[in-house]
Every structure is written in structure tokens, then in C-alpha cells.
N, C-alpha and C positions, 0 to 999 in steps of 0.2 A: 629522195623523199623518205627513204627508209634506211635503217641500219641493220646489219646482220646481227643475229642472235646466235653466235657461235661460242662454244665452250672456251675458246682461246682468247676471247675478248676480255680485257682486264675487269670491266664492270661485271660481266656475267660470271667470271671465275670467282670473284668475291661473293656474289649473290649465291652461287651454287654451294660454295664451302660453308657459308653461313646457314644454309638449310640442310646440311648434312650430306650433301652430294660430293662427288669427286670427279676429277678429269683424268682420264687415262689415254695417252697417245692421241690427244685431241678430241676425245669422245666423252660425252656426259655419261657418267657411270658406266663407262666402257661400251655404251650401246648406241648413242645418238650423236650425230654431228651438229645438231641444233639444240637450243635450250628453250625456245618458245615455238610452239606449233599446235595445230589442232590434230587430234588423233594420237595414236601410239600409247593410249592410256593403259593398255594391258601390261606394259613393261613394269617389272617389279621395282619398288623403291623409287619411283619417279614422281608420281603424283602427290604422294603423301609419305612423310617419314615421322614416326612417333606422334601422329595426330596433327602434325603441322603441315603447311604447304610444302611440297617437295621442290626439287631443283628443276623439274620440267614443268613449264607453265603454258597455259593457253591464254593467259592474260595479255590483252593487246596493249601495245604502246601507241597511244593516240597522238596525233600531231595535226594541228590546224594550219592549213596552208591556203593562201589566197591564190587561186589560179589566174593566169594571165592569158592573153591571146596567143602567146608563144607555146603554151602547153598543148601538146598534141594527143597524148594517150597515156594510159597507165598500163604497166605490165605487172600482173600478180602471178607469181609462180611458186611452185613447191621447191623444196631445197635441192632436189635433183637438178633443176634448172640453174640455180645459183652456184652449184658445185662446178659448173663448166663455163658459166658466163659471169663476167663482172657486170655490175649494173650498167655502166656506161656502154659497155660492149653490146649488151642486149638491146639498149636503146638504139644504137647505130644499126644493128642488124634489123630490128623491127622497122625502123624508119625507111631503110632501103627497100625492104619488102613491101611496105605500104605504098611507097612511091611508085613501085612497079605495077601493082595491081589494085590497090585500095580495098583489099578484102581482109578484114580482121580475122575471120575464121581461117583463111588460108595462111595468114601470117602466123597464127598460133601453131598451125601444123608445121610450118617451116621452122619455127623456133624449136619445136620438139625434135624434128628431124635433124637439125643442126646439133642439138644437145646430144643426140645419140651418136652422131658422127664424131663428136668431141670426146666420146667415151663415158657419157653419163651412165651411172650404174644404179642410181636411186630412182624412186618414182618420179614421173614427169607430168606435171599439170601446169597449164598456162591459161590465164584469163586476161584478155586485153579489153580495155575500155577506151574507145575512141572519143576524143573531145572535139573533133573537127567535123564539119558538115561533109557529107558525101554527096556527089553530084549524080 
């Protein structure tokens, strides 16, 4: 349902350069591994350059999707999660966890624990929204 907003994505690279930013070793202005996020506004030259919008944006990319009976849950996570999980891998991990105990809070804790085991070094936040009825 989502696309990464990483500095190495071609579309993001073009947008960044058009707004006066740069990419160094895969990082936006040598500082961030993402180009769209909430927070980190204290970083110099990110929010605004020469009175115009800067290369770092909190603007959301909205997408309208019709849910089906097969849709089980959403995983919303900070970039530290996605540094160590591919989207489909996180879905498989969460599905197994929920099948074991059907506890969304515990599943979030397990995702964070697994991210740490996988070597995550950035902040770790996970929110899950279950779309199925619990018994």
C-alpha cells in the first residue's frame, strides 16, 4: 500500500535536487535516510531553502484503496523498522505472530524486538491496526 521515500529512489532524487538538496552516500543532505517524515525539523537546510519548501517534507502521499475481506491489518512503522524489514517480510512476521496469540500490542512488541535482533539502529515505533474481529 505504500512506497518508500528514500533518497535513492529516482523520483525522490529528482525532487530533492530541484529543491536545492543533495544526496551523499544515500542520505538526504548527508543527514537522513528518508525524504518524507514527521519530525526532525531542527535539521539545517531541510525544511526550507531560500524561502521555498525544502527537500525534507512532511507532506503525505495519499492513496485511496478499497479494502476487501482478505485485508487483515495495517502496519505503520518508523524508518528504523523499514531499515531491517521489507514490507512483505513484516507482513509475514506479523501474521505469524497474530496467528499465535491474536494480540496486536504483543505483536508490535515482537516486531520491535525482531528489529533490534536484526540490528536496527534508528528509532523504532510500530502501530498496528487490526481489521479482523477478535473472539
